[in-house]
N, C-alpha and C positions, 0 to 999 in steps of 0.2 A: 194414130198409127204407132205401132210398137217400134222401139229402138233395139237394134242388135249391133253389138260391137265385137269385132274380131281383134283379138289382142295376142301378140307374141310374147308370152310370159318368159322372162329370163330365168335362168337357174338361180336358186336361193331366194326366190320371191314367194311369199305366201299368197294363196288364192283367196284372199279376203282383204277387206279394206282397213281392218284394224288388227293390231297384234296384242293379244291378251297374255303374251309371254312375259319374260323378264323386262322390267323397266330399265335395268342396268345395261342391257344390250338389245335395243330394239331391232327387230328384223324388218326387212323390206316387205312392203305390202302393195296391193293394187293401187292404193291411194298415192303411192310414190310415182305412179305412171298415168293414172286416169283420174281426171278432175271433172267428172260428169255425174251429177247427182241422180239418184234413183235407179241406177243400173246395178245388177247383181250377177254373180257368176252362175251360169247354167252348167252345173257340174263342178268338179274340182280337178286340180292338177297338183301333184305333190310338190313340195318346196324344192326337192332335188330333181324335178323333171322340168322340161322346157317345152315351149311351143304353144300351140293353139288353145286359147281359152275364150269362150264366148260369154258375153255379158248382155243382159237384156233388162228392160223395165216391165216386161210382160210375163206374169206368173204362168199363164197357160203355155206360152212359147218355151219358157224355162223348163216346164215339165215335159213337153214334147221332145226337147233336146236331151234332157238328162235322165229321164226315168227309164230303167232297164226294160220295162214292158214294151216300149216303143222300138227297141232294137236298132237305134240309130247307129250306123257303122262309124267307128273311130279308127283312124289309121295312125299307127305309131312307127317311128324309126327307132330301132333299138341297136345300140352298139353293144355287143355281148362279148364276154370273155370266151376265148376259144373259137373253134369253127364248128358250128352245129352240123352234124351229119344228117343224112336223109331220115334216119330213124327219129332223131330229135325233132326235125321239122314235121314229120308225120304225126308225132305225139301231140305237138301243138295244134296241128290241123284237126286231130280227132277230139281234142279237149283233154286237159290234164286235171287230175284230182288234187285240189288244194285242201288246206285244213278246213275251209268253209264250204267244201263240196266241189263237185266237178264243174269245170268251166264249159261254156259253149264252145263248139269248134271255132278255130280261128283260121283266117286265111294268112298264110305266111310264105315269104320268099326271101332268099338271100339277095341283097342288093349291094351295089357299090356305094361308097360314101355319098350321101345326097349332094347333088350339085348346089353350089352357092351356100353351103353350110357355114355358119358363122363359128368362130372359135368359142369354146366354152371357157368361162372365167369363174373359178379356176379350172385348168385343164384336168381331164381325167387322169388317173394314175395309170401309167403305161408300164407294163412289165416286158422286158426284152425277151424273156423265155416263153411268154404266153401270147399267142396271136389274138387279135380281136376281129370281129366280123360284124357287118351291118345286116340287119334283117328288117323287113317291113311286115308288121302284123296288123291285121284288121280284126277288131273284136266288136261285139255288139252288146257288151256288158260294161260295167264300170265299177267293179269292186275295188276296194282299197288296195292300192299298189299291185293291181292284178297283173299287168304285163311283167313287172319285175318278178313277181312270184311265179309266173308261168315259165319264164326263161330259166329261173333258178331250178325249178322242178325238173327240167330236162338237162340240167348240168351246165348251163351257160348263163351265169349271173350277168345282169344288165349293168353296164358301165355308164352309159349315157342314154337318156330316153327323151325323145322329142315327139310330141303329138303334132301331126302334120295336117290332119283333116278330121272334121266332124260333119257327117252327112255331106251336104254340098259346099260347105265352107272350108277354106284352106288358108294356109300361111302365106301363100304366094305373094312375094314382093314386100313382106313385112320384116323389118329388122327387129331383133330382140328389144323389147320395151316400147315398140310402136303399136299403134292401134288405128283402126278405121271403122266407120259406120258402114254397114252393108244392108242389103235388102233382106228383111226378116222372113220373107215368104218362103215357105217350104215347098 
């Protein structure tokens, strides 16, 4: 039977088990939180992003979760600079053109700050003269830094990004740095 791990990746943690960066200043990795041999991330989450990361020991399951052809929906909570107007949200819904081509259409809505949200360490930079807004985006791709590039393309850079759901799996009840085994059945 395959193993599937749901992990709430903290900010500033690499989505890999080893750090091939500088030996002078090692960075936090998955091995600082998960001591379970044989599991590997199904997809990635940038070092400066937080939230749901799935790990499995099953290569086929890993491909079903992470390969773009499977169009598994991924839900993100993005705290963006400014207040996106209806035109900015419509552009995200239609798909925006990035340097590596157009994105698939996204589902996007403005939301209140997600309930039970943990504080980010370190906190985001807050500017008194510029408001910020939370939006929820659902995409079915997984390009490098895609959500950040999409929000920037419509004039609202992402300040904080949290992945809340991948397919049927969610962060529900997991504090940053915590993980649990779940049913891998899709």
